[in-house]
N, C-alpha and C positions, 0 to 999 in steps of 0.2 A: 442578589438574594442575600439574606442573612440566615445562617444555618446554625442550629444548636446541635452539638454532639454531646450526649451524656456518656460518661466514661471515657472522655477524650484523652486521658493520660494512660489508658491501658494498651494492651498489645495491638489490637486493631486500630484503636483511636489514634495512637501515635504514628501510624502509617497514613491514616485518613486525613487528619488535620492538615498536614502539609499539602496533600493533594488538593483539598478544598481551597486553601489559601492561594495556590498557584492557578486556580481556575478563574478566568476573567469574568465569569458570571457571578462570582461570589464577592460580595462587598465586605462581609464580616463573618467570622466564625466565633461562636460562643461555646465555651467548654464548661460543662458542669461535671465535677468529679469530687468525690469525697476524699481522695488520696489515701483511702484505706489500703489499696493494693498498688496504686499507680504513684507516679512521682512527677513533679513539674519538670524534672530533668528530661523526660521523654519528649517534651515540647521544645527542646533546645533548637534554636534556629527559626522558631515560629513566633517568637515574642516580638510583636510590633503593633502598630496601630490598628491592624485588621483582626487582631485576636483579643477576645475578652474572656476572662476566666472567672468562674464562680466556684468557690469551694462549698459544696453542699451535698446532701444525701437524698437520693431519689425516694427514700422512705418518708421524707419530710415534704409534704405538699408545698409549703411556703417556699422552700428552696427551689423546687421545680418551677413554680410560677414566676418567681423573680428572675430566674435565668431565661425563661422562655419569652418574656415580654418583648415584643417587637420583632420576633423572628418569623421567617416565612416557612421554614422546613425544619423538622427534627429528625435526627438519626439517633435512635435510642439503643446504645450499646451497653450501658451500665448494667452489670449483672455479677452475681457470684458464678464463677466458672469452675472448671475442673470437676467434671461430672461425677467421677468416682468419689471425690471427697465430700460431696453433698449428702451422702447417706448419713453422715454424722452431724449434719447441720441443716436438717430439713426445714425447721421453722425459720431460721435466718435466710435460707435460700428463697423460700416463698415470700418472705417479707421484702427482700430486695428485688427479686426477679418479677414476681407477680404483682405485689402491691405497689412496687415502684413503677411498673408499667401502667398500672391503673392511674397513678398520680400523673404520669406523663400524658396519658390520653385525656384525662379530665381537664388538665390545664390547656392542652391543645384545643379542645372543644370550646373552652371558655374564652380563649384568646384568639379564636378564629385562625389558627395556624393552617396553612394550606395543605401540608402533607406530613405524614409520619412514616418513617421507615424503621421497622422493628427488627432487631437482631434475633432471629430464631435459629433453629439448629436441625440438621439431619439426624442428630442423636434422638430426636423425637420418635423415630421409627423403631427403636429398640432392637430386639433380637429377631430380626425378620428372616424368615426362611426363603421368601421369594426374592428374585433378582429384579433389577431395574425398577425400583420403587418410584412411583410418580407422586405428584402433589395430592392426588386423590386417594392414594394408598392409606390404609389404616395406620394410625399412629399408636404405638404401644410403648410409652416411656417406662424405662426400668430403673430410673434414678430420679431423685428430686429435681435435679437440674432440668432434665427433659420434661418432667411433669409440669414444672413451673412455666416452661416455654409453651407447652400445649395450652395451658390455661390462659397465658398471655395472648396467644393468637386468638382465642375466643373473645377476650376483651377487646382486641383490635377490631374484630368483625362487628361487635356491638357498637363500638365508637363510630365506625364508618356509617352504620345505619342511623345512629342517633344524632351525629354532628355533621355529617356530610363531608368529612375531610377525605382527601386522598390518602389511603394507607395501604402499605404492603408489608408482608413479613418475608424476610429472606432466610430460608432454611439453609444455613451455611454448612459447607463441608468442614471437615477437620482442618484447622489451620496449621501452617508450618512456615518457617522462613524467618528472615531477619526483619526486625523493626526496632525502633528505639526502646520500646517496652517489651522486648522479646521475653517469651515464657519458655520454660524448659520442662513443664509437665505435660507437654504435647508430644505424641509418640515420635514423630520425625525429629523434632528438635532434641528430644531426650536421647534418641539413638545417636545422633550426630555428636552430642556432647560426650556421651559415654565412649563412643568410638575414638574421638580425639584424645581422650584420656586413657586409652588402651584398656578399657574394661569390656566385659562381654555384653552383647546386646541381648537383653533378657526379654523373652516373649512369654506372655501369659497364655496358658492353654496350649493348643497345638498350632496357633498362629493362622488358622484357616478363616478366622472372622474377617469380614469385609469392612472397609471404610472408604469413603471418597475423600480426597484431599484437595486443598486449595491454598495457594501461597497467600500470605497476609497482604501483600500488595494488591493481588487480584481481588481479595475480599474487600479491601478498602475501596478499590475502583468500583466494585459493584454497589456498595452503599452510596458512593458519591453519584453514580449514574442514576440510581433510583430516586435520590433526593432532588437532583437537578433536572431530571427529565421524567417526572412522575407519569406523564401521559404514555410513556413507553412501557410502564409497568402497571397495567390496569388490573391484573389479577390480585386476589388477596394474598396468595402464597406463591413463592418461587423456590424451588431447589436451586442452589447456587454452587456450581462446580463444573466439572467436565466429565463426559461419559468415559473418556480415556484415562481418567485419573482415579478410578476405583481400584483399590489394591487390597489384597490380603495382608495382614500384619506381618506374616512371615516373609512376604515379598518385599515389604518396606525394609525389613532388617537386611535382606540380601542387597537391596539397592544401596543402602547406606554403606555396607561393607565394600561393595564394588566401587562406589564413587570416592570413598576415602582411601581406597587402594591399600587397605591394611588387612593383615591376617587376623581378623577379629573372630572370636568364638561367638556363635549364636546358641544360646541356651533356652530350653523350653521348660517352663514350670507347669507341668500338666495338672497339678492340683489347684492352681490358681484360676479363678474365673476370668475369662478373657474380656468380659464386658460386652457392650452392644455389638451387633453385626448387621450392617446394612449396605446394600449395593444399590446405588441411586441413579435414576434417569434424569437428565438435565435438558431434555428436548424443549420444554416450555421456556426455559431461559433464553433460547435462541430467538424467540419471538420479540425480545426486548432490544435486540441489536447488540447486547453485551456478550463478549467472549473473554475467556481467561487467556492469559499469555504464558504463564509459567508451567513447568513440569516439575514433578518431585525430584527428578535427577538434577535438573538445573538448580533447584532450590537447595538441595543438599550441598552441592558444590559451593554455592554462594554463601550459605550459612557457615560452612567450614572455613571458607576464606575470611569471612568477617571475624570469626572467633580467633583465628590465628593472628590477625593483624590489628584488631581493635581491643583496646583495654576496656573491659566492661565488668561490672559486678555481676557474677553469675550466681543465681540462687536456684538450686536444684530441689524440686519438690520430692 
């Protein structure tokens, strides 16, 4: 197979591309990335005859079609992320996330691509009062990032009907953990970095809001599994994560403190909005045969070890 990964230089992409290149079913990986937030450095060790790189923007249809020619499957990761920050860049977020997805789907239909795996998010559920949210639960996006993902899922459903492609949306849990393109504006990674630099772990609100978490390596494995075995992912939407890895944010702060084994202060900013809260059910995911392997505790230890022994440029949002 030949697989196109949009946003392949990003946080998840930099974990996914090596996995794909190591899979004997994959002949070539094509990466499309604007390099607006990623860097070719994240693909270190992957540069050989099996990798083809296109610098381009998913907002530009021509860039998308050129990169997609001859591929069998597309994993569409390219997006503006950092949900809270998108309140101040709504138009740009929709242009990249929604309109970019439309370009990907249009090109996939035109070029007879066999399958498209779309990176969606459990953030779509918003500030949910109920527990164990399933794929059929109502989505209530409370930021432009999630709203753009909801509309992109609708575009995917239309494209499946119109073009007959295999397509699925993976509503991913909140990522954490080390990858070559590691981000530090994600709560677990943010807390680990603050803890290692002996700063308080700052929790917005009372910390009672829920989130499901998934290690970036598990997230990458899920995308690869869906792209290489689309027959195992027949549903339009899957929540991706583990039932045991739903945590309150206050619990995440305590886990980080425990695993770093430091006397860290946990402070609560009661006047700050805590953001979305969603406790998610992942039973449908089990039907695909995919299972996560990492736990938050293990991921915290691994990230801390990486940061202690690896020289890397750290940019804190």
